N, C-alpha and C positions, 0 to 999 in steps of 0.2 A: 531472546528468547530461551527457555529451556521447557523442552515440553516434559522433561521424566520429572515431573515435580506432581505430589500429591495433592488434591484441591479438597477443601471441604465443602461438601456444595452447596451447604445456606449459607457462605462465605459467597459461593460462585453467583449464588441465585442473588444476594441483595447486591451484588456490582452491575448484572444483567438488567437489575429495574433501573442503573443509570446509564444505558446504552443507546445508541442512536442505533435501533431496532433495522430498518433500511441497510443503513451501513452494515453493519453485524452481518445480517442477509447475503450480501455481496459478497461481503472476507470469507464468511461461510460455504457459499456456492463454488466459492474460485478455489475452497481446499480440499473438498469434498464431492462436488459436483452432482450434487443431489438436488433432480431438478424441479422437484416441487419446490424448490425454493426459488427458482426462475419462473416459476408461476404468479406468483402471489403478487395483490396490488398492491402497486403504488399511488401514491393522490397526491397532486401538485398542491398543497397548499400555501394560500396567498399571505403574505407578508406586509405589516404598514400599507393596508388600504391596495395589496397587488402590485408594490413597487419592486416586490422580492417575492422569491418562492420557496418552500422547502418541501423536501421530498420524503413524504411520511410512508410507512410502511400500515397498510389495511389493519385494521384494531383487532380483524380478529384470527389476525397471522399471528400476533405478539406472542401469545405463549407455544406455540410452534416452533418458533425462531429461536425461545430460550432453551426450551427443550434439545433441542438440535445440538445447540451450542454447548449445552452442559456434555449431552454424550460425545462431542467431536473432544473437548477437552479430556473426559475422563477415559479417553480409548484411542487418543492420537498419536500415530507414530512416533519415531524419533526423529526422524528428519521430516522439515517442513516442506512441501512442495515448492519446487524452483517458479517464479513469478510465471504465466501463461504467454503465449506468443500474443503478436500483436491483434493478429486476428480476433481472439477470444478476448482479448484486453477490452475491445471494442464492443463485444459484446457485453462484457463485464458493465461498461460503462453507460451504458444505453438502457440495461437494464435497472441500473439504479437510478436515473431518471425517469425511465418509459418515454425517453425521448430520442431521435436519431440525431447524430452528430455527422456534422460537415467534414471532411479531411482536415481540414486548419483547426478546428477546436478537436479534434482529437488528439493531432499533435502535440497541442499545447496542452491536452489534459494528461496526456500520458505521460510529461516529466511532471506535473503537477502531484500524479502517484505517485512519482520515486522510488520506483521498484529498485533502480539500481545503487548500488553503496555508494558512490559519489554522481547525484544528481548533475546534471550541466556542465561536466566537465570538460574544459579545454584542452584538447589533446595534438600532439604533433602529426601531422600526417602519415610521416614515416616514422612512426615511434621506436625504428628499430635502426635506426641510422643514427650516429654521433650526429650531433648539434652545437656549430662554434656561436655559442655565446659570449666567449672572451671579451671584454673590452663594450658589449652593449648592457647597456642601464636605462632603468625604466624608474621615474621617480613619480608615487603615487601623492596626488596632496591629499590630504581628509584622514584620519584615522576611524569616520566613523562606520556605519556597515558597509559600504561601498567600497571605503578604502580597503579593509579587512577581506573581504573576498576578492577584491584584484590582487589583492596581495597572497592568498593562496591560491588561486590558479594559475600565477607566477610561480610559487614555493614548488606547487605540485610538477611543474613544467621545467625548473631547475634554470629559469629564466634570472638573473641579478636585478634586484630591486631594494628600493631602500620606501619607508613611509615618511612623511614629514607631518606632524601634527602642532597647531599652533597651543591647543590646549594642554594640560600636565596629563591630561588619561586619554584614554578610548575612549566609545563613545560617540562622537560624532554629537550629533542632536542631544543624545539621551546624558550626554555627559554636561553640554550647557542648559539643558532646562531640567533642575531637578528643585524645583518650589513645589510646596505644598502638594502633595496628591498627584501631582504629574503619572500622567498614564497615556501605555496606547489606547486609541482609541478604536482600534481595530483588533480582531479577536486573533486572540498569541497563536492559535492553528492556522490560521492567514499569516499574521506577522510572523515568518520562521524562514529558514533558511533547510531548504530542502533536502541539502546533502545531511545537513546534521540531524539523525532521526530521533525521533521521540525523547526530545528534551523533554524532562520533568517540571514544565512549567506549574506554578501552586497556582495562579489566577487564567481566568481565562480570558481577562483583560490585561494583560502584567502590567504593572509598576515600570517607573522608570527604572529604579534601582534594580530591578529583575530583570530589565534590556539593558542595561550596563555589564550587568554578573553575566549573562548570555551571549554579548559577543565578546567579554573577556575570555570567556569560556573557549570562544570557536578560536579566536588568536592564537589563545596559547597550545590548544589540541592540535591545530594545524600548522604552525612552528610560525606564526606570520610574528609574533607579540613582540621579541627581540630586534627585528627590521622598522621599528617604529621611533623614530628621533622626536620626542617630547618639546615641546615649549618652543618652538622654532616655526617662522611666519614666514610666508614668499610673499614678497611682495611686487618682485619684478621677473618675468619671463620674459626672453627675447630668443626669435629662431634665429641662428647664424646660419644662413642660404650655403656659405662655401664650407662649412662643418656639416650642417645637415643635422645638428645638435641644437637643445634648447639648455641654454644656458641662466642658469637662476639664479636671483639675489636673495638672501634670507637675513632676518632680523630676529634673535631670539627675547627671550622675553628681559631678559638684563639689558636688552640693548645693543647686544654683540651681535657682528655683521658677519655674514660667511657666502660662498657662494659654491654650486653645482654643478652639474653640465649632467645633459641626458639624451640619449636620443629618443626617448619618448617619456611623455606626460601625459599623466590620466589623472583628469582632475576629479578628486570625489569629494567635495568639498560640499554638495548636496542643495537643498534650496531653502532649507530654513539652517543657514547658516549665520548671517549675519544679523543681530537685530537691528529693527527699526524703529528709530527713534519719532516721536509726533513732535511734527513742528508748531510748536504750541506757544504764543507771545508767552515773555516770562518764564519760562520752564525754567531756563539756568539761576533765576532769583530765588526759589525756592529754597526753604532755609530748613526744611526736616529732610527725612531719606526721600530718594524716589532713586528706583533703580526699574531695570527690563527683567522682565521675569524668567529670559535666559540667561540673566548675570544677576542674579537671586543671592542674596545676603543669607546664608543659614545660621548666622551668629544673630541675626536683625531680632529681636522679640516684640511683635507685635498686636502682644497677649495686652488687652483695653486701651490700645491704640487707637485713636481717629484716623482712617483710613479710608484713601479714595482708589478705586479700582479704573484704569482706563483700558478699556476694549471687555468685548465679551463675543470674542469665536471663540474657537476650539479650546487655545490655553485657559483666556478669560472665565469662562462658563467651568471648566474644569477645576480651578483655585478659587472661584470666589465663594464658594459653599463653606471651606475651611478658613477663611480669613472672615466670615460672620461669626462663625462660631466663638471667635477669640477678641473680634475686636470691640472694643466699647459702640465703635460706630462706626459703621462700611457706605461709604457712598462709590455708586457704580454707575459711571461714565458709559453710557450707550448711545454710539453713533448710526448704526444700525440695528434693527431686529434679527434674530436670526433663528433659521428652523430649529427646532433643536428637541430630539427626537431621546426616550426612553429607548435602552438596548439590550437586550435579552442578556443574560448573564454578566453584565457589566460591572464590575466588584464584587464580583463572586468567586469562592477558591474553588479551584478543581477539586472534587469527590475522590477521594484514595479508589474509591471502585471503579473509575473513568480513568484514573492512571494502572489500575489493574490491568482493567482489557485491552490500553497499548502495549502491556508488558506481555500479555499473557495469549491475547488473541493474534496468531500471526497474520498481518494484512490488513488490521483494525486500524490500526494509525493510519496508513497512506488511504485506505477508503474514508477515513473520518476528515482528513486534511482535503481530499479532491471534494467531497460532499462539499464543504466550509465553503468550498471554490467555488463550487459552481450556485450556492445558493448567491455568493456576492457576484457573480457575474451577471446575477439579473438588474442589477441594477442599471445597466447600461440602457435596457429600455425606456428606463422613466428619464433619461438624458434627452430623448429625441424627438422631434414634432412628428406626431403623425398628423399631416396635414389632412387624411379625412375625417378624422375627427375632430380637429377644429374646423371645418368647414358646414361639421355636425354642429357646433356650439359647444367644443370641449375648447379648454383653455391652452392645453399640451399635447396631453396624449394620455390614453386611460389610466395608465402606467402609473403616473406624473401627477396628474389630478386626482385619482386614488391617495398616493401619499401625501398632495396636500388635505385631503378631506381628512384623514388619519391625524396629522399635524397639528390640525383644527381643534380635530376631538382631543387630543391630548394637551393644549393649549385648557380649552375649557374645562379639563377635568380636573387640572392643577391649580386655573385661579380664575374659573370663568365666576365668581362670585363677583370678582371686582373689574365693571365693566371699564374701569380707565386703564388697569394693569392690562388687561386683554389686550386692549387699542396700543399699549405701548409695545408689548412685546411681540404681536402680530406682524410678520413681512408683508411684505404689497408686491414680492415677486416670488418666481416658481423654485419648488423647494430642489435643490442639488444644481441652483445658477449658481448657488454658493455652497461651501463646502459645507454637509450636512452637520451638528454637532450634537453630539452624546450628553444626554439628560446628566449630570453628577448631582442631584439636589439643589440646580439651581431657579427654580422657581419655588421651590421650597424655601429655598432662602430668600426670596423676595417678600414673603412674608412675613419676615421675624420684623420686629419693633425695630432693631436696630440698623435694619439696611433703610437704603434709599435708594431709587431709580433715578436719574438724571437723563435725559433724553432732547433736552434741547440744544446740547452743545456747549463745546468749551469755549468763552471766551476769552480767557489769559488763566495764567497762573502767576500767583502773589507769594511775595516770601513766607507767607505764611496758612494758605489754602489756594482753591479752586473759585475762580468767580465764572457763572456759566452764561450763558445766551439771554438767561431772564432776570439776568444782574444781582442774583443770588451768591455770599459766596459762603462756601464751605470751610472752615478751620480745619486744619491737619496736620497729621504729626510725620503721616509718611504717605507715597503716593508708587502705586506700583502698576508700572508699563506693561498692560495687555498686549501691544499693539502689531506684533507679526514679525516680520523678518523683509528684508530687501528682497523679495522674490525675484522682481523683475530685473535686476542687477546682476544676472547670473555671472557667477566665478568672479564677484568682486568680494574684497579689495584687489585682488592680485593683479598687478598690471601686464595682458598675455599681447605680446608686438611679435607679429607675424612676418611673411612676407614683406621687405623694406619699409617694415617700421609700423605697419598695419596693425591697429586696435582693432579690440574688439568693438568699444564704443564707435569706431569709424564703420566697420561693418553691418552695424544693430542701428543706425543712427535713423534710418527710415520709418521702421516701425519695430522695431524693437528686437527683441534677442530670435533667430531661428539658427538653424541647425539640419545636418541630415541624420534621419533616424532617430534625432535626439542628441547625436554623442560627435559628431566631426565637423565642419566648419572649412568652408575654402578659404582658402591662405593661410592656414594653421597647420603645417605637416604634422605629422606624429604627434598631434592633440588629439585627447579622447575625453569626454565628458560624461561622468555618471547625473543620472537625476539632470539632463540638459534641457534645454528648449523643449515646450512639447512632448515631452518625455514620461509624464505623470501618466500610469496606467487609468484607465478610465472606473477600472473597480480591483477588487482585490488582496492580495497581499504585495505589499510594496516591495517584500524582501525577494519574493519570485523572481523581479526583476531584476533588483541587483545581480543576481545571480547570471539573466539571462545578458544582461550587460555586460558584466563581467567576462562570458564565456566570448561574446562577440568582439571586445576588446582585446582579450589573451589570443584568442584565434587570428588578429587582425596582424597581432605581435610574431605569432608563430611563421603566418603567411611572408611578413617581412623577412624574418630571419632565416626562412627557409628559402625563398624565393632571390637575397640578394639581392633585397631592396633599403636603401639609406632615406628612402624618403617615402609615406604614404600620406595623398592630399585626395580629400574628396572633388571630383569633378566639379568645374564650377555648372555646368549643363543640370549637372544630376543632380544638385541641390536645388538649385529654380523648379525645377520639374516637379520634386518633389514636394516643397515648399507649394508650390501652388494646388498640387492635390490635396495637400492638409488646408490650405484656408477653403478649399471647395468645401472639402468632409466638414469642415467648422460647420457650414452656416446650417446645415439639418441637426445639427446641437445647440442646446438652450443658454449655452454662457455668456454670449457674446452680448446676447439681444435681450432676455428673460432674469436680469440679474438686478439689485437694487438702482433706481431712479436717481436718486439724489448724491449715493457716494459710492468710494472706488469698490472693486471686489479684484483681491489678488489675485484671479485667475487671469482679467486684462490688463493691457499696461496701459500706459498714457496714453497710446495711441486707438484706444480701444480694439488694439488685437488682443483675441485670449492665447496666451503662449506658454501656458504650464497645463494642460493637457494634451496627449498623444489623443486625436479625432478616430481613429477607428477604434474598431472592433478589437478584444485583446490579442482572440488567437488569428485575425490578418496581421496587426502589427507583428507578433510573435514569428509569423511566417519569416517575415522580413529580416530578422537579426538572428537567425540560428544562427546563421555563417555568413562572412563577409563576402562581399561578390568585386569580387579585384575590379573586374569592370567598372565599375563606382567610383573607381580611384587614379589619378596618375601617379606613377611609381616611377621613381628614379633609382636606379641602378648603383651600388659599389661601385667607386672607380675600380 
């Protein structure tokens, strides 16, 4: 921010017309202490039937906030005030929403405000001492967002590391997913790192290309990009109990094999890293083009082609309208109807006036991001059963039932004139039992003359097309598989072998993948996972959790080095108690019991257990992963 700037008042007011005025009010109050701002009314505005709430400034105060901002900017001092202390910050946070915060909500929210220069940084316990890191090596598997941030933490600590990546470039899922119109379905100001301040996003929901550029920008700025080895895949990782090290076997894209050894391995492979190919009879016989959306061929010209799209989840729904525009005919094969919702700001460019506010109003960016998180966090209430509501005749809860009604009304507004189509696209399960899908023009595209929706299921694929369960064969030139990923097979296809040669499949054979805090597993010392079993946050911005997990893992490594420990392994009893509590907490949420009645849901594994989401509220889980508790671990010291 550069306070000594001559502002054109007309241009300034045009920018203020695009402001979130409640956010602006709090930023201005922080800067000026003007008590009139603190007394202004805030309205809790329901969104999507009351599933979410926005916090809006009472309309009668709009002009006053704008006028006060103009006066401040025209007269502000050269020095911007430092952030307030924690007590004052908490008061400001509560003024933003009009609601009190618990201690854990405050702690999580304080990090989301990101007043520090580098938010969620892992540090040495004794930063003034020299630390013996010679010979200590960390290998990070994956150069997506998680791997990059893990590298940044270690880079800042001075701990030796390298990142191995099987793809030809960084970006992880955003490198793999470059199908037409791929983009984030979370607001850009949630889907960002808090340590990288005020990145100039061009769209409210960034395209895949912009996210890739963002990750590359961060990797370059913080010195990580030169530590990445591309085109190398980890196939086997074996823990040597005598040496307390992991031995890694790698293969490059040209088939060359190599090996590495590491004190610590960090799996940053993510949840959506390995495409799932559907098991359809005859799929291997198709003579046209067939590819998964995560393996999209950019050279394939689908203009004028007869296309099939299998799948209508987040990817299929996002891709379908683009294919429909250019195909001679598109047949969409839907197994399960999705709850598909409009999203405010989706596909909209961030106006120059909004970026001007971020650039010139101190702390506006911080409060804007925090406010976005507070609104998104409201979704947690719609995931939880309200037993009293159910006893009085409701289905799930006031929030969830309200969301269902809003979504039904949206379906009616789009295709209500066609009762048969309404029946095909209306789910029979609760919203949020599966991932809520953003409408990228799906319903509008269904009404095109060159689009057919098939819901009877696929019987088989032939050399020239697809036969559905009604016996109808559709001739095709190409098939796009929007079939998702091997979500339940965490860390696969790497073969990890822990103590005594134990594999992850051995440990997880009873009811699927489990971990402690979503990050560590008994019998696998010195192995940490990002986005592991039951680690997905219930709401909000995923990249905030990448930062949180990276701090926990980096601090674990710091404590190993400072304490002279060569092994760190979660205790079996701690792991079992945590997972018992996790299962109990899950019973109060809708994922296992309210999903589709006849088809699978990637939240729920083949054993019927939900193993994707963390069932606790964001602030509860956050409190447990701020700092490792060494009493949770068995430690073995260096000889």
